[in-house]
PDB file with one MODEL, atoms N, CA, C and O in Angstrom:
MODEL        1
ATOM      1  N   MET A   1     -67.385 -39.251  47.304  1.00  0.00           N
ATOM      2  CA  MET A   1     -67.000 -38.548  48.630  1.00  0.00           C
ATOM      3  C   MET A   1     -67.074 -37.214  48.567  1.00  0.00           C
ATOM      4  O   MET A   1     -67.392 -36.529  49.540  1.00  0.00           O
ATOM      5  N   GLU A   2     -66.831 -36.814  47.592  1.00  0.00           N
ATOM      6  CA  GLU A   2     -66.996 -35.191  47.302  1.00  0.00           C
ATOM      7  C   GLU A   2     -68.251 -34.620  47.614  1.00  0.00           C
ATOM      8  O   GLU A   2     -68.262 -33.493  48.107  1.00  0.00           O
ATOM      9  N   LYS A   3     -69.439 -35.294  47.379  1.00  0.00           N
ATOM     10  CA  LYS A   3     -70.789 -34.800  47.652  1.00  0.00           C
ATOM     11  C   LYS A   3     -70.855 -34.880  49.348  1.00  0.00           C
ATOM     12  O   LYS A   3     -71.293 -33.937  50.007  1.00  0.00           O
ATOM     13  N   VAL A   4     -70.452 -35.902  49.846  1.00  0.00           N
ATOM     14  CA  VAL A   4     -70.458 -36.306  50.986  1.00  0.00           C
ATOM     15  C   VAL A   4     -69.884 -35.020  51.923  1.00  0.00           C
ATOM     16  O   VAL A   4     -70.612 -34.515  52.778  1.00  0.00           O
ATOM     17  N   TRP A   5     -68.509 -34.541  51.678  1.00  0.00           N
ATOM     18  CA  TRP A   5     -68.049 -33.164  52.195  1.00  0.00           C
ATOM     19  C   TRP A   5     -68.599 -32.228  51.821  1.00  0.00           C
ATOM     20  O   TRP A   5     -68.573 -31.290  52.617  1.00  0.00           O
ATOM     21  N   PHE A   6     -69.210 -32.035  50.737  1.00  0.00           N
ATOM     22  CA  PHE A   6     -69.677 -30.693  50.132  1.00  0.00           C
ATOM     23  C   PHE A   6     -71.106 -30.602  51.651  1.00  0.00           C
ATOM     24  O   PHE A   6     -71.014 -29.723  52.508  1.00  0.00           O
ATOM     25  N   TYR A   7     -72.004 -31.413  51.669  1.00  0.00           N
ATOM     26  CA  TYR A   7     -73.194 -31.666  52.523  1.00  0.00           C
ATOM     27  C   TYR A   7     -72.745 -31.583  54.174  1.00  0.00           C
ATOM     28  O   TYR A   7     -73.496 -31.063  55.000  1.00  0.00           O
ATOM     29  N   VAL A   8     -71.560 -32.105  54.502  1.00  0.00           N
ATOM     30  CA  VAL A   8     -71.432 -31.664  55.888  1.00  0.00           C
ATOM     31  C   VAL A   8     -70.397 -30.304  55.943  1.00  0.00           C
ATOM     32  O   VAL A   8     -69.996 -29.975  57.060  1.00  0.00           O
ATOM     33  N   ALA A   9     -70.082 -29.732  55.090  1.00  0.00           N
ATOM     34  CA  ALA A   9     -69.539 -28.554  55.245  1.00  0.00           C
ATOM     35  C   ALA A   9     -70.821 -27.567  55.388  1.00  0.00           C
ATOM     36  O   ALA A   9     -70.925 -26.780  56.329  1.00  0.00           O
ATOM     37  N   ILE A  10     -71.758 -27.689  54.386  1.00  0.00           N
ATOM     38  CA  ILE A  10     -72.970 -26.954  54.470  1.00  0.00           C
ATOM     39  C   ILE A  10     -73.555 -26.967  55.784  1.00  0.00           C
ATOM     40  O   ILE A  10     -74.015 -25.934  56.272  1.00  0.00           O
ATOM     41  N   LEU A  11     -73.570 -28.210  56.465  1.00  0.00           N
ATOM     42  CA  LEU A  11     -74.037 -28.333  57.708  1.00  0.00           C
ATOM     43  C   LEU A  11     -73.662 -27.550  58.660  1.00  0.00           C
ATOM     44  O   LEU A  11     -74.307 -26.727  59.309  1.00  0.00           O
ATOM     45  N   ALA A  12     -72.366 -27.915  58.712  1.00  0.00           N
ATOM     46  CA  ALA A  12     -71.494 -27.457  60.177  1.00  0.00           C
ATOM     47  C   ALA A  12     -71.461 -26.065  59.566  1.00  0.00           C
ATOM     48  O   ALA A  12     -71.369 -25.352  60.565  1.00  0.00           O
ATOM     49  N   THR A  13     -71.483 -25.206  58.428  1.00  0.00           N
ATOM     50  CA  THR A  13     -71.389 -23.818  58.235  1.00  0.00           C
ATOM     51  C   THR A  13     -72.716 -23.284  58.714  1.00  0.00           C
ATOM     52  O   THR A  13     -72.639 -22.224  59.334  1.00  0.00           O
ATOM     53  N   ALA A  14     -73.834 -23.765  58.564  1.00  0.00           N
ATOM     54  CA  ALA A  14     -75.533 -23.516  58.858  1.00  0.00           C
ATOM     55  C   ALA A  14     -75.457 -23.660  60.703  1.00  0.00           C
ATOM     56  O   ALA A  14     -76.031 -22.852  61.434  1.00  0.00           O
ATOM     57  N   SER A  15     -74.631 -24.853  61.229  1.00  0.00           N
ATOM     58  CA  SER A  15     -74.980 -25.015  62.486  1.00  0.00           C
ATOM     59  C   SER A  15     -74.155 -24.136  63.272  1.00  0.00           C
ATOM     60  O   SER A  15     -74.417 -23.868  64.444  1.00  0.00           O
ATOM     61  N   SER A  16     -72.983 -23.602  62.532  1.00  0.00           N
ATOM     62  CA  SER A  16     -72.192 -22.620  63.290  1.00  0.00           C
ATOM     63  C   SER A  16     -72.726 -21.091  63.243  1.00  0.00           C
ATOM     64  O   SER A  16     -72.486 -20.336  64.185  1.00  0.00           O
ATOM     65  N   LEU A  17     -73.338 -20.735  62.299  1.00  0.00           N
ATOM     66  CA  LEU A  17     -74.307 -19.758  62.047  1.00  0.00           C
ATOM     67  C   LEU A  17     -75.214 -19.947  63.382  1.00  0.00           C
ATOM     68  O   LEU A  17     -75.190 -19.251  64.397  1.00  0.00           O
ATOM     69  N   VAL A  18     -75.863 -20.858  63.157  1.00  0.00           N
ATOM     70  CA  VAL A  18     -77.228 -20.926  64.350  1.00  0.00           C
ATOM     71  C   VAL A  18     -76.487 -20.703  65.627  1.00  0.00           C
ATOM     72  O   VAL A  18     -76.866 -19.733  66.283  1.00  0.00           O
ATOM     73  N   ILE A  19     -75.337 -21.535  66.186  1.00  0.00           N
ATOM     74  CA  ILE A  19     -74.825 -21.481  67.355  1.00  0.00           C
ATOM     75  C   ILE A  19     -74.146 -19.775  67.415  1.00  0.00           C
ATOM     76  O   ILE A  19     -74.069 -19.126  68.458  1.00  0.00           O
ATOM     77  N   GLY A  20     -73.775 -19.361  66.272  1.00  0.00           N
ATOM     78  CA  GLY A  20     -73.298 -17.840  66.919  1.00  0.00           C
ATOM     79  C   GLY A  20     -74.568 -17.066  67.092  1.00  0.00           C
ATOM     80  O   GLY A  20     -74.460 -16.175  67.935  1.00  0.00           O
ATOM     81  N   PHE A  21     -75.912 -17.177  66.440  1.00  0.00           N
ATOM     82  CA  PHE A  21     -76.916 -16.247  66.792  1.00  0.00           C
ATOM     83  C   PHE A  21     -77.305 -16.689  68.115  1.00  0.00           C
ATOM     84  O   PHE A  21     -77.709 -15.757  68.812  1.00  0.00           O
ATOM     85  N   VAL A  22     -77.310 -17.915  68.721  1.00  0.00           N
ATOM     86  CA  VAL A  22     -77.995 -18.325  69.879  1.00  0.00           C
ATOM     87  C   VAL A  22     -76.890 -17.734  71.089  1.00  0.00           C
ATOM     88  O   VAL A  22     -77.356 -17.473  72.197  1.00  0.00           O
ATOM     89  N   ASP A  23     -75.684 -17.573  70.875  1.00  0.00           N
ATOM     90  CA  ASP A  23     -74.400 -17.584  71.885  1.00  0.00           C
ATOM     91  C   ASP A  23     -74.024 -15.869  71.539  1.00  0.00           C
ATOM     92  O   ASP A  23     -72.934 -15.363  71.805  1.00  0.00           O
ATOM     93  N   LYS A  24     -75.082 -15.195  70.950  1.00  0.00           N
ATOM     94  CA  LYS A  24     -74.524 -13.698  70.803  1.00  0.00           C
ATOM     95  C   LYS A  24     -72.977 -13.720  69.954  1.00  0.00           C
ATOM     96  O   LYS A  24     -72.295 -12.699  70.047  1.00  0.00           O
ATOM     97  N   TRP A  25     -72.573 -14.603  69.336  1.00  0.00           N
ATOM     98  CA  TRP A  25     -71.043 -14.592  68.717  1.00  0.00           C
ATOM     99  C   TRP A  25     -70.116 -14.476  69.849  1.00  0.00           C
ATOM    100  O   TRP A  25     -69.202 -13.684  69.618  1.00  0.00           O
ATOM    101  N   GLU A  26     -70.090 -14.905  70.741  1.00  0.00           N
ATOM    102  CA  GLU A  26     -69.262 -15.324  71.834  1.00  0.00           C
ATOM    103  C   GLU A  26     -68.537 -16.558  71.977  1.00  0.00           C
ATOM    104  O   GLU A  26     -69.155 -17.589  72.240  1.00  0.00           O
ATOM    105  N   GLY A  27     -67.147 -16.555  71.813  1.00  0.00           N
ATOM    106  CA  GLY A  27     -66.918 -18.208  71.874  1.00  0.00           C
ATOM    107  C   GLY A  27     -67.140 -18.975  70.873  1.00  0.00           C
ATOM    108  O   GLY A  27     -66.829 -20.162  70.964  1.00  0.00           O
ATOM    109  N   VAL A  28     -67.642 -18.540  69.862  1.00  0.00           N
ATOM    110  CA  VAL A  28     -67.809 -19.528  68.593  1.00  0.00           C
ATOM    111  C   VAL A  28     -66.859 -19.728  67.583  1.00  0.00           C
ATOM    112  O   VAL A  28     -67.126 -20.550  66.706  1.00  0.00           O
ATOM    113  N   LEU A  29     -65.627 -19.023  67.547  1.00  0.00           N
ATOM    114  CA  LEU A  29     -64.389 -19.159  66.740  1.00  0.00           C
ATOM    115  C   LEU A  29     -64.259 -20.615  66.508  1.00  0.00           C
ATOM    116  O   LEU A  29     -64.020 -20.943  65.345  1.00  0.00           O
ATOM    117  N   SER A  30     -64.355 -21.413  67.265  1.00  0.00           N
ATOM    118  CA  SER A  30     -63.833 -22.929  67.090  1.00  0.00           C
ATOM    119  C   SER A  30     -65.029 -23.860  66.116  1.00  0.00           C
ATOM    120  O   SER A  30     -64.740 -24.893  65.512  1.00  0.00           O
ATOM    121  N   TYR A  31     -66.267 -23.286  66.136  1.00  0.00           N
ATOM    122  CA  TYR A  31     -67.292 -23.760  65.515  1.00  0.00           C
ATOM    123  C   TYR A  31     -66.791 -23.311  64.124  1.00  0.00           C
ATOM    124  O   TYR A  31     -66.624 -24.164  63.253  1.00  0.00           O
ATOM    125  N   PHE A  32     -66.539 -21.971  63.873  1.00  0.00           N
ATOM    126  CA  PHE A  32     -66.196 -21.790  62.297  1.00  0.00           C
ATOM    127  C   PHE A  32     -65.115 -22.261  61.963  1.00  0.00           C
ATOM    128  O   PHE A  32     -65.123 -22.539  60.764  1.00  0.00           O
ATOM    129  N   LEU A  33     -64.059 -22.513  62.520  1.00  0.00           N
ATOM    130  CA  LEU A  33     -62.854 -23.452  62.448  1.00  0.00           C
ATOM    131  C   LEU A  33     -62.897 -24.600  61.767  1.00  0.00           C
ATOM    132  O   LEU A  33     -62.109 -25.088  60.957  1.00  0.00           O
ATOM    133  N   LEU A  34     -63.990 -24.997  62.227  1.00  0.00           N
ATOM    134  CA  LEU A  34     -64.437 -26.573  62.168  1.00  0.00           C
ATOM    135  C   LEU A  34     -65.048 -27.052  61.053  1.00  0.00           C
ATOM    136  O   LEU A  34     -64.894 -28.162  60.544  1.00  0.00           O
ATOM    137  N   SER A  35     -66.085 -25.730  60.527  1.00  0.00           N
ATOM    138  CA  SER A  35     -66.583 -25.487  59.447  1.00  0.00           C
ATOM    139  C   SER A  35     -65.615 -25.440  58.218  1.00  0.00           C
ATOM    140  O   SER A  35     -65.804 -26.135  57.220  1.00  0.00           O
ATOM    141  N   GLY A  36     -64.588 -24.594  58.353  1.00  0.00           N
ATOM    142  CA  GLY A  36     -63.359 -24.114  57.497  1.00  0.00           C
ATOM    143  C   GLY A  36     -62.779 -25.386  57.062  1.00  0.00           C
ATOM    144  O   GLY A  36     -62.787 -25.782  55.896  1.00  0.00           O
ATOM    145  N   LEU A  37     -62.229 -26.063  58.156  1.00  0.00           N
ATOM    146  CA  LEU A  37     -61.864 -27.440  58.068  1.00  0.00           C
ATOM    147  C   LEU A  37     -62.553 -28.338  56.982  1.00  0.00           C
ATOM    148  O   LEU A  37     -61.815 -28.902  56.173  1.00  0.00           O
ATOM    149  N   ALA A  38     -64.223 -28.556  56.880  1.00  0.00           N
ATOM    150  CA  ALA A  38     -64.906 -29.396  56.263  1.00  0.00           C
ATOM    151  C   ALA A  38     -64.802 -28.865  55.011  1.00  0.00           C
ATOM    152  O   ALA A  38     -64.581 -29.604  54.051  1.00  0.00           O
ATOM    153  N   TRP A  39     -64.958 -27.428  54.861  1.00  0.00           N
ATOM    154  CA  TRP A  39     -64.592 -26.676  53.470  1.00  0.00           C
ATOM    155  C   TRP A  39     -63.113 -26.922  52.698  1.00  0.00           C
ATOM    156  O   TRP A  39     -62.933 -27.189  51.510  1.00  0.00           O
ATOM    157  N   GLY A  40     -62.286 -26.774  53.583  1.00  0.00           N
ATOM    158  CA  GLY A  40     -61.030 -27.254  53.171  1.00  0.00           C
ATOM    159  C   GLY A  40     -60.969 -28.366  52.552  1.00  0.00           C
ATOM    160  O   GLY A  40     -60.635 -28.379  51.367  1.00  0.00           O
ATOM    161  N   VAL A  41     -61.244 -29.389  53.150  1.00  0.00           N
ATOM    162  CA  VAL A  41     -61.237 -30.759  52.615  1.00  0.00           C
ATOM    163  C   VAL A  41     -62.146 -31.123  51.280  1.00  0.00           C
ATOM    164  O   VAL A  41     -61.721 -31.815  50.355  1.00  0.00           O
ATOM    165  N   PHE A  42     -63.446 -30.550  51.337  1.00  0.00           N
ATOM    166  CA  PHE A  42     -64.258 -30.292  50.108  1.00  0.00           C
ATOM    167  C   PHE A  42     -63.058 -30.009  48.944  1.00  0.00           C
ATOM    168  O   PHE A  42     -62.579 -30.842  48.175  1.00  0.00           O
ATOM    169  N   LEU A  43     -62.800 -28.896  49.033  1.00  0.00           N
ATOM    170  CA  LEU A  43     -61.936 -27.898  48.496  1.00  0.00           C
ATOM    171  C   LEU A  43     -61.024 -28.822  47.712  1.00  0.00           C
ATOM    172  O   LEU A  43     -61.126 -29.064  46.509  1.00  0.00           O
ATOM    173  N   ILE A  44     -59.959 -29.393  48.700  1.00  0.00           N
ATOM    174  CA  ILE A  44     -58.822 -29.959  48.237  1.00  0.00           C
ATOM    175  C   ILE A  44     -59.648 -31.688  47.247  1.00  0.00           C
ATOM    176  O   ILE A  44     -59.465 -32.060  46.088  1.00  0.00           O
ATOM    177  N   LYS A  45     -60.161 -32.061  47.913  1.00  0.00           N
ATOM    178  CA  LYS A  45     -60.881 -33.008  47.043  1.00  0.00           C
ATOM    179  C   LYS A  45     -61.464 -32.810  45.630  1.00  0.00           C
ATOM    180  O   LYS A  45     -61.484 -33.664  44.744  1.00  0.00           O
ATOM    181  N   ARG A  46     -61.946 -31.522  45.555  1.00  0.00           N
ATOM    182  CA  ARG A  46     -62.558 -31.291  44.362  1.00  0.00           C
ATOM    183  C   ARG A  46     -61.260 -30.982  43.489  1.00  0.00           C
ATOM    184  O   ARG A  46     -61.214 -31.531  42.388  1.00  0.00           O
ATOM    185  N   GLY A  47     -60.304 -30.238  43.831  1.00  0.00           N
ATOM    186  CA  GLY A  47     -59.190 -29.799  42.936  1.00  0.00           C
ATOM    187  C   GLY A  47     -58.624 -31.261  42.615  1.00  0.00           C
ATOM    188  O   GLY A  47     -58.569 -31.590  41.431  1.00  0.00           O
ATOM    189  N   LEU A  48     -58.213 -32.131  43.574  1.00  0.00           N
ATOM    190  CA  LEU A  48     -57.596 -33.202  42.812  1.00  0.00           C
ATOM    191  C   LEU A  48     -57.838 -34.118  42.159  1.00  0.00           C
ATOM    192  O   LEU A  48     -57.018 -34.844  41.597  1.00  0.00           O
ATOM    193  N   ARG A  49     -59.543 -34.247  42.140  1.00  0.00           N
ATOM    194  CA  ARG A  49     -60.460 -34.615  40.886  1.00  0.00           C
ATOM    195  C   ARG A  49     -60.447 -34.209  39.932  1.00  0.00           C
ATOM    196  O   ARG A  49     -60.660 -34.878  38.920  1.00  0.00           O
ATOM    197  N   ILE A  50     -60.120 -32.640  39.945  1.00  0.00           N
ATOM    198  CA  ILE A  50     -60.282 -31.772  38.553  1.00  0.00           C
ATOM    199  C   ILE A  50     -58.741 -31.925  38.056  1.00  0.00           C
ATOM    200  O   ILE A  50     -58.518 -31.722  36.863  1.00  0.00           O
ATOM    201  N   LYS A  51     -57.876 -32.207  38.751  1.00  0.00           N
ATOM    202  CA  LYS A  51     -56.799 -32.561  38.334  1.00  0.00           C
ATOM    203  C   LYS A  51     -56.269 -33.935  37.846  1.00  0.00           C
ATOM    204  O   LYS A  51     -55.467 -34.070  36.922  1.00  0.00           O
ATOM    205  N   LEU A  52     -56.728 -34.778  38.461  1.00  0.00           N
ATOM    206  CA  LEU A  52     -56.642 -36.262  37.802  1.00  0.00           C
ATOM    207  C   LEU A  52     -57.294 -36.485  36.242  1.00  0.00           C
ATOM    208  O   LEU A  52     -56.926 -37.145  35.271  1.00  0.00           O
ATOM    209  N   ASP A  53     -58.589 -35.485  36.542  1.00  0.00           N
ATOM    210  CA  ASP A  53     -59.464 -35.954  35.071  1.00  0.00           C
ATOM    211  C   ASP A  53     -59.059 -35.291  34.041  1.00  0.00           C
ATOM    212  O   ASP A  53     -59.385 -35.639  32.906  1.00  0.00           O
ATOM    213  N   GLN A  54     -58.225 -34.152  34.297  1.00  0.00           N
ATOM    214  CA  GLN A  54     -57.204 -33.469  33.447  1.00  0.00           C
ATOM    215  C   GLN A  54     -56.058 -34.398  32.761  1.00  0.00           C
ATOM    216  O   GLN A  54     -55.741 -34.581  31.585  1.00  0.00           O
ATOM    217  N   SER A  55     -55.521 -34.959  34.128  1.00  0.00           N
ATOM    218  CA  SER A  55     -54.159 -35.618  33.460  1.00  0.00           C
ATOM    219  C   SER A  55     -54.441 -36.878  32.677  1.00  0.00           C
ATOM    220  O   SER A  55     -53.596 -37.266  31.869  1.00  0.00           O
ATOM    221  N   ALA A  56     -55.648 -37.595  32.869  1.00  0.00           N
ATOM    222  CA  ALA A  56     -56.110 -38.704  32.473  1.00  0.00           C
ATOM    223  C   ALA A  56     -56.634 -38.780  31.017  1.00  0.00           C
ATOM    224  O   ALA A  56     -56.941 -39.739  30.310  1.00  0.00           O
ATOM    225  N   ASN A  57     -56.633 -37.355  30.797  1.00  0.00           N
ATOM    226  CA  ASN A  57     -57.261 -37.291  29.451  1.00  0.00           C
ATOM    227  C   ASN A  57     -55.910 -36.864  28.208  1.00  0.00           C
ATOM    228  O   ASN A  57     -56.184 -36.752  27.013  1.00  0.00           O
TER     229      ASN A  57
ENDMDL
END
C-alpha cells in the first residue's frame, strides 16, 4: 500500500501543478491541500513500516 500512496501523491501533486498553471494560481489551495494529505499518508505509512521493521529485529 505504501507504493500506491506514493503514486497517488505524485499524481495529485502533478495534477495540482497543472491546474495551478491553467487557473493562473487562483483558488488552487484546496488542490494542494489534497496533495499534501496524500503525501502525509504516504510518509506516515512509511515511517510506521520502518519503525515496525526496526522493532521486529
